[in-house]
Each structure stands twice: as structure tokens, then as C-alpha cells.
C-alpha positions as CSV (number, residue, x, y, z in Angstrom):
1,X,-5.4,25.1,-38.5
2,X,-4.7,23.5,-35.1
3,X,-4.5,25.8,-32.2
4,X,-2.1,24.6,-29.5
5,X,-3.1,25.8,-26.0
6,X,-0.6,26.7,-23.4
7,X,0.3,23.8,-21.1
8,X,-0.5,24.2,-17.4
9,X,1.7,21.6,-15.8
10,X,0.6,20.6,-12.2
11,X,2.9,17.7,-11.7
12,X,5.0,18.5,-8.6
13,X,6.9,15.3,-7.9
14,X,10.7,15.8,-8.0
15,X,11.6,12.3,-9.4
16,X,9.9,9.5,-11.3
17,X,9.5,6.4,-9.1
18,X,8.2,2.9,-9.6
19,X,4.8,3.9,-8.2
20,X,4.3,6.2,-11.2
21,X,3.9,3.1,-13.4
22,X,1.7,1.1,-11.0
23,X,-1.6,2.4,-12.1
24,X,-2.6,4.0,-8.8
25,X,-2.6,7.5,-7.4
26,X,1.0,8.3,-8.5
27,X,0.2,7.3,-12.0
28,X,-2.8,9.6,-12.0
29,X,-0.7,12.5,-10.8
30,X,1.8,11.9,-13.7
31,X,-0.9,11.5,-16.4
32,X,-3.2,14.3,-15.3
33,X,-0.5,16.7,-14.0
34,X,2.1,16.4,-16.8
35,X,1.2,14.3,-19.8
36,X,-2.4,15.5,-20.5
37,X,-1.7,19.2,-20.1
38,X,1.3,19.0,-22.4
39,X,0.1,16.5,-25.0
40,X,-3.7,16.3,-25.2
41,X,-5.4,19.3,-26.9
42,X,-9.0,18.2,-26.2
43,X,-9.2,18.5,-22.4
44,X,-12.8,17.3,-22.4
45,X,-11.9,13.8,-23.7
46,X,-12.2,11.0,-21.2
47,X,-9.0,9.2,-20.3
48,X,-9.7,5.6,-21.3
49,X,-7.5,2.7,-22.4
50,X,-8.4,3.4,-26.0
51,X,-8.9,6.7,-27.8
52,X,-11.5,7.3,-30.5
53,X,-10.8,8.6,-34.0
54,X,-13.4,9.4,-36.7
55,X,-12.4,8.3,-40.2
56,X,-14.8,8.6,-43.2
57,X,-17.9,8.1,-41.1
58,X,-16.5,5.2,-39.1
59,X,-15.4,5.4,-35.4
60,X,-12.1,3.7,-34.8
61,X,-10.5,2.9,-31.5
62,X,-6.8,3.3,-31.1
63,X,-4.5,2.2,-28.3
64,X,-0.8,1.7,-27.4
65,X,0.8,-0.3,-24.5
66,X,4.1,-1.5,-23.2
67,X,5.1,-4.6,-21.3
68,X,8.0,-5.0,-18.9
69,X,7.1,-8.1,-16.9
70,X,9.7,-10.0,-14.9
71,X,10.2,-12.9,-15.3
72,X,9.5,-13.1,-19.0
73,X,7.6,-16.4,-18.7
74,X,5.4,-17.5,-15.8
75,X,2.7,-20.1,-15.3
76,X,-0.1,-19.6,-17.7
77,X,1.6,-17.0,-19.9
78,X,4.6,-14.8,-20.9
79,X,5.4,-11.3,-21.9
80,X,4.7,-12.1,-25.6
81,X,1.2,-13.4,-24.8
82,X,0.5,-10.4,-22.5
83,X,1.5,-7.9,-25.2
84,X,-1.1,-9.2,-27.6
85,X,-3.9,-9.8,-25.1
86,X,-3.3,-6.5,-23.3
87,X,-3.6,-4.5,-26.5
88,X,-6.6,-6.5,-27.8
89,X,-8.3,-6.0,-24.4
90,X,-7.8,-2.3,-24.3
91,X,-9.6,-2.1,-27.7
92,X,-12.4,-4.4,-26.5
93,X,-13.0,-2.3,-23.4
94,X,-13.7,0.6,-25.8
95,X,-16.3,-1.5,-27.5
96,X,-14.1,-2.1,-30.6
97,X,-13.4,-5.3,-32.5
98,X,-9.6,-5.5,-33.0
99,X,-8.5,-5.1,-36.6
100,X,-4.7,-5.0,-36.5
101,X,-1.7,-4.6,-34.3
102,X,1.9,-3.4,-34.6
103,X,4.7,-4.1,-32.2
104,X,8.2,-2.9,-31.2
105,X,10.7,-5.2,-29.6
106,X,13.3,-3.7,-27.3
107,X,16.0,-6.4,-27.0
108,X,18.8,-6.4,-24.5
109,X,22.2,-7.5,-25.9
110,X,22.9,-11.0,-24.6
111,X,19.3,-12.1,-24.7
112,X,19.3,-15.8,-25.7
113,X,17.9,-16.2,-29.2
114,X,15.8,-19.2,-27.9
115,X,14.0,-16.9,-25.5
116,X,13.3,-14.4,-28.2
117,X,12.0,-17.1,-30.5
118,X,9.7,-18.4,-27.7
119,X,8.2,-15.0,-27.1
120,X,7.7,-14.3,-30.8
121,X,5.9,-17.7,-31.1
122,X,3.8,-16.8,-28.1
123,X,2.8,-13.5,-29.7
124,X,1.9,-15.3,-32.9
125,X,-0.2,-17.9,-31.1
126,X,-2.0,-15.2,-29.0
127,X,-2.7,-13.1,-32.1
128,X,-4.2,-16.1,-33.9
129,X,-6.4,-17.0,-30.9
130,X,-7.6,-13.3,-30.7
131,X,-8.3,-13.3,-34.4
132,X,-6.1,-10.2,-35.1
133,X,-3.1,-9.9,-37.4
134,X,0.2,-8.3,-36.4
135,X,0.9,-6.2,-39.5
136,X,4.2,-4.5,-38.7
137,X,6.6,-3.2,-36.1
138,X,10.2,-2.3,-35.2
139,X,13.2,-3.7,-33.4
140,X,15.8,-2.0,-31.3
141,X,18.8,-3.5,-29.3
142,X,20.1,-1.8,-26.1
143,X,23.2,-2.5,-24.1
144,X,23.4,-5.4,-21.7
145,X,21.7,-4.7,-18.4
146,X,19.4,-2.1,-19.8
147,X,16.2,-3.9,-20.5
148,X,15.7,-7.0,-18.4
149,X,16.1,-9.1,-21.5
150,X,13.1,-8.0,-23.5
151,X,10.5,-5.1,-23.5
152,X,7.6,-5.1,-25.9
153,X,5.5,-2.1,-27.0
154,X,2.3,-2.5,-29.0
155,X,-0.3,-0.4,-30.8
156,X,-3.7,-1.6,-32.0
157,X,-6.6,-0.3,-34.0
158,X,-10.2,-1.5,-33.8
159,X,-13.6,-0.8,-35.2
160,X,-16.2,0.3,-32.7
161,X,-19.7,-1.1,-32.6
162,X,-22.3,1.6,-33.5
163,X,-24.7,0.2,-31.0
164,X,-22.5,1.4,-28.1
165,X,-21.6,4.7,-26.5
166,X,-19.5,3.8,-23.5
167,X,-18.7,6.6,-21.1
168,X,-18.5,7.2,-17.3
169,X,-20.9,10.1,-18.0
170,X,-23.6,7.5,-18.8
171,X,-23.4,5.7,-15.5
172,X,-26.4,6.2,-13.2
173,X,-27.5,5.2,-9.7
174,X,-29.0,1.8,-9.8
175,X,-26.7,0.4,-12.5
176,X,-25.1,-2.9,-11.7
177,X,-21.4,-3.8,-11.4
178,X,-20.5,-7.1,-13.2
179,X,-17.2,-8.9,-13.0
180,X,-16.2,-11.6,-15.4
181,X,-14.3,-13.9,-13.0
182,X,-11.9,-14.3,-10.1
183,X,-9.4,-11.5,-9.4
184,X,-5.8,-11.4,-8.5
185,X,-4.6,-14.5,-10.4
186,X,-2.1,-12.7,-12.7
187,X,-0.4,-10.5,-10.1
188,X,0.1,-13.2,-7.5
189,X,1.2,-15.7,-10.2
190,X,4.0,-13.3,-11.4
191,X,5.0,-12.5,-7.8
192,X,5.5,-16.2,-7.0
193,X,7.2,-16.9,-10.3
194,X,10.1,-14.7,-9.3
195,X,11.2,-17.3,-6.8
196,X,12.2,-14.7,-4.3
197,X,9.8,-16.1,-1.7
198,X,9.5,-19.6,-0.2
199,X,5.9,-20.0,-1.1
200,X,4.1,-22.2,-3.6
201,X,0.5,-22.0,-4.9
202,X,-1.4,-23.8,-7.7
203,X,-2.0,-20.6,-9.7
204,X,-1.7,-19.5,-13.3
205,X,-2.1,-16.1,-15.0
206,X,-5.6,-15.3,-16.3
207,X,-4.2,-13.7,-19.5
208,X,-6.7,-14.1,-22.4
209,X,-8.5,-12.0,-25.1
210,X,-11.7,-10.5,-23.8
211,X,-13.4,-9.6,-27.2
212,X,-15.5,-12.9,-27.2
213,X,-17.1,-11.7,-23.9
214,X,-17.6,-8.2,-25.0
215,X,-19.0,-9.2,-28.4
216,X,-21.6,-11.4,-26.5
217,X,-22.5,-8.5,-24.2
218,X,-23.0,-6.1,-27.1
219,X,-25.4,-8.6,-28.8
220,X,-27.6,-9.0,-25.7
221,X,-27.3,-5.8,-23.7
222,X,-25.9,-3.0,-25.9
223,X,-28.6,-0.4,-24.9
224,X,-27.8,-1.0,-21.2
225,X,-24.0,-1.3,-21.4
226,X,-22.6,1.9,-19.9
227,X,-18.9,1.4,-19.2
228,X,-16.2,-1.3,-19.2
229,X,-12.6,-1.6,-18.0
230,X,-10.1,-4.4,-17.5
231,X,-8.5,-4.0,-14.1
232,X,-4.9,-4.4,-14.9
233,X,-2.4,-2.3,-12.9
234,X,-4.0,-1.1,-9.7
235,X,-6.6,-3.8,-9.9
236,X,-10.4,-3.6,-9.4
237,X,-10.1,-1.0,-6.7
238,X,-8.2,1.5,-8.9
239,X,-10.5,1.0,-11.9
240,X,-13.7,1.5,-9.8
241,X,-12.2,4.5,-8.0
242,X,-11.5,6.1,-11.4
243,X,-15.1,5.4,-12.4
244,X,-16.5,6.8,-9.2
245,X,-14.5,10.0,-9.6
246,X,-15.3,10.5,-13.3
247,X,-19.0,9.6,-13.0
248,X,-19.4,11.5,-9.7
249,X,-21.1,8.5,-8.1
250,X,-20.6,5.9,-5.3
251,X,-19.7,2.3,-6.1
252,X,-20.9,0.0,-3.4
253,X,-19.5,-3.6,-3.6
254,X,-20.7,-6.7,-1.9
255,X,-17.4,-8.0,-0.6
256,X,-18.6,-11.6,-0.3
257,X,-19.7,-11.6,-4.0
258,X,-16.2,-10.8,-5.3
259,X,-14.6,-14.1,-6.5
260,X,-11.1,-14.6,-5.2
261,X,-9.3,-18.0,-5.3
262,X,-8.2,-19.3,-1.9
263,X,-4.5,-19.3,-3.1
264,X,-4.7,-15.6,-4.0
265,X,-6.5,-14.7,-0.8
266,X,-3.9,-16.6,1.2
267,X,-0.9,-15.0,-0.5
268,X,-2.4,-11.6,-0.1
269,X,-2.8,-12.2,3.7
270,X,0.8,-13.3,4.0
271,X,2.1,-10.3,2.0
272,X,-0.3,-7.7,3.5
273,X,-2.0,-7.0,0.1
274,X,-5.6,-6.4,-0.8
275,X,-6.8,-8.7,-3.7
276,X,-8.7,-5.6,-5.0
277,X,-5.4,-3.9,-5.7
278,X,-3.8,-6.9,-7.6
279,X,-3.4,-6.8,-11.3
280,X,-5.5,-8.9,-13.7
281,X,-4.9,-9.6,-17.4
282,X,-8.0,-11.6,-18.4
283,X,-10.9,-10.2,-16.4
284,X,-13.1,-7.1,-16.8
285,X,-15.7,-4.9,-15.1
286,X,-18.9,-3.9,-16.8
287,X,-21.5,-1.4,-15.6
288,X,-24.9,-2.4,-16.9
289,X,-28.3,-0.8,-16.4
290,X,-30.6,-2.8,-14.0
291,X,-33.0,-4.0,-16.7
292,X,-30.2,-5.6,-18.7
293,X,-28.1,-6.9,-15.8
294,X,-29.6,-10.4,-15.5
295,X,-29.4,-11.0,-19.3
296,X,-25.8,-9.7,-19.4
297,X,-24.7,-11.9,-16.5
298,X,-26.3,-15.0,-18.0
299,X,-24.6,-14.3,-21.4
300,X,-21.2,-13.9,-19.8
301,X,-21.6,-17.2,-18.0
302,X,-22.4,-18.9,-21.2
303,X,-19.1,-17.9,-22.9
304,X,-16.4,-20.5,-22.3
305,X,-14.3,-19.2,-19.4
306,X,-17.0,-16.9,-18.0
307,X,-18.7,-19.4,-15.7
308,X,-17.6,-17.5,-12.6
309,X,-18.9,-14.1,-13.7
310,X,-20.7,-12.3,-10.9
311,X,-22.8,-9.3,-10.0
312,X,-20.6,-7.7,-7.3
313,X,-22.2,-4.3,-6.6
314,X,-24.3,-1.4,-7.5
315,X,-23.9,2.3,-8.4
316,X,-25.4,4.7,-5.8
317,X,-25.7,8.4,-5.8
318,X,-23.9,9.0,-2.5
319,X,-21.2,9.3,-1.1
320,X,-19.9,10.7,-4.4
321,X,-16.5,9.7,-5.8
322,X,-16.2,6.9,-3.2
323,X,-15.9,3.1,-3.5
324,X,-17.3,1.1,-0.6
325,X,-17.2,-2.6,0.2
326,X,-20.0,-4.0,2.3
327,X,-19.4,-7.1,4.4
328,X,-21.9,-9.9,4.9
329,X,-22.6,-8.4,8.4
330,X,-23.5,-5.0,6.9
331,X,-20.4,-3.1,7.8
332,X,-18.6,-1.1,5.2
333,X,-15.0,0.0,4.4
334,X,-13.7,2.5,2.0
335,X,-11.7,1.0,-0.9
336,X,-9.1,3.5,-2.0
337,X,-7.0,3.6,-5.2
338,X,-3.7,1.8,-5.1
339,X,-1.0,3.8,-3.3
340,X,2.7,2.8,-4.1
341,X,3.9,-0.1,-6.1
342,X,3.6,-3.4,-4.2
343,X,4.2,-5.6,-7.3
344,X,6.6,-4.0,-9.8
345,X,7.0,-5.3,-13.3
346,X,3.9,-7.4,-13.6
347,X,2.6,-6.4,-17.0
């Protein structure tokens, strides 16, 4: 018999705002203050992008996601492609090979059939590339003006690799921080694609499936692979702040080692944004023990698309629960979790 515990709601915000969906501090308040106390019975479970379920001796990863990007299509991708890749990547970050997806389409009355056909085709192509079937779903239509044309929700299931046990609790001082490639491409691409600003840049979204990279890492460095996360909403800064808090460690980054394209850096300077807060859809962070770091980095660089993978920092014991960035001159600055919602509707 399941015993349901009394919910202790700690969420004190009076209204839901855009920032609650941005992946930063407001999102954490909503999740930890309201959703977890009311919905999650096991309060000891880590809050990751994928949950784990035991089934007949096998450990399955299960995830769900939703996509509300505007515009629906942008250089390098579209909402349909994001929906597949984002779900596949959440499973991959849990060390699970994707097995199957289901999807729900929320259609706005008046959406051009050609746009819907384009996005369904994009989903099919992305699923084929990721090697995962879409096995079912649902469709709903809402009134005109209620859904920005198209919203997509997805759920996916994957089979975890028994060689892995990923957890923030496994992270130790001396572990190395690896990044698969340049950051900020997706968020800035979507921002510019809205056409609201008189600024052009030669950028495309980085959306792609990450399982080929993860599979390679597992093969060469499974005993030393501690934790992984794709830094989507809230960017690298938010993902690493969550790690620092959950693992009770310090994350010290070498700022010059973090790959950022000139166009992304320039756009961030103009808009007053930090590239570390910008969303990504095809990059990931991995914490690897020091004895496996070189092997893991070399393996990432040998996967097509991983040539720009870098070692960007190290886990230290103190100051606990803090992310620091160290400049080439030796100075440091605190990297905080994203506050507010500078780039709404980007994934």
C-alpha cells in the first residue's frame, strides 16, 4: 500500500511569471517549493532531467518535456526537431539509450497545414537520425491566439547502462569539468530569428542528439563518469550551480577555456547577457574523475561534431555550493544561477 505524505508547500510567489519557466532561480522555487512537495513521494530522489524506474531487473529512464519555441523555425532547426532531440538528450544525460518516444501536438486553430506538415517531417527526420521510434501520441486543437501556432509535448523511455551510476553525490574534489562544444548558439540564434532587432549574425542552432557522445564516453570512461547535464534553459551557469548545490562542492571554471563563438559573444555584449546563461540544445557537461579525464576528452573529440570539446574546470572542496570563473589573470568572479527570463520561448 502506498502511503501519501502530507504536502509541505513552501512556494510563496503570488503569481506565475515567465521567469518560472526559464530554468533559473524562479524555476527552482516553483519545482522545489510546490511541485515536489505535492507530487513526489520519494523526497530523497535527485531532481534530474530523467527519472529512473526498476522493471523486472532492468533500470529504465523516463522523461517528459514540452516545447514552446518562437518562431517555430529558425536557422539550424525548428520546434519539431527540438522536441525529438530534447527528449532523447534528457535520456542520454541519465546514461540511457533511448528506446521509444510519444508526443502530443497542441495545435492552434488557423495554423497553416503546411507548417504542421513541415514540423511533423522534422520530427520524423530527427527521430530517424537519433535512432529512436515515435510510437504514439495525441493531438489537441485550441482556439486561435492560444498557442503561438504549435506547442509540442513529448515523453521518452530509455534503457540505462549498468556500468553507470550517475549522481551529484558521486562528485568529488579533483574531478574535471568537460564541455562538448561552444555554448550559446541556440539561444542567440532563436533571439535573432525573431527579427525584432536590427542585428545579423552567421549562427545556427546547435540542436542535435547527444547519445553518440554519451555512448562513446561510457565505453571509454564509465568507471570515472560521475554526472552529466545538457545546459538548456538557464545555460551552463544554472546547470553547474545546481551541481554545486547538490554535491556540496565548488565548481571552478577557467573562463578562457570555455568555447564561445565570436558572434555569440558579440550579441551577448550588445544585449547585456552572459553566454553562460544562454540556452543550448546540442551540448552537454560531464564530470569525470581525473584519471579518466584525458581519455574521455580525446574520445569526445573523435566523435563527429565533438572536435571543440574542452576541459573547462575542476571540482574543488571550497567554497561549497559556489561556481567561480577564473580569468587568465588569476581573478575570479562568482557565476550565479540565472535570474529572470532574458530569452523567453527558446525551447
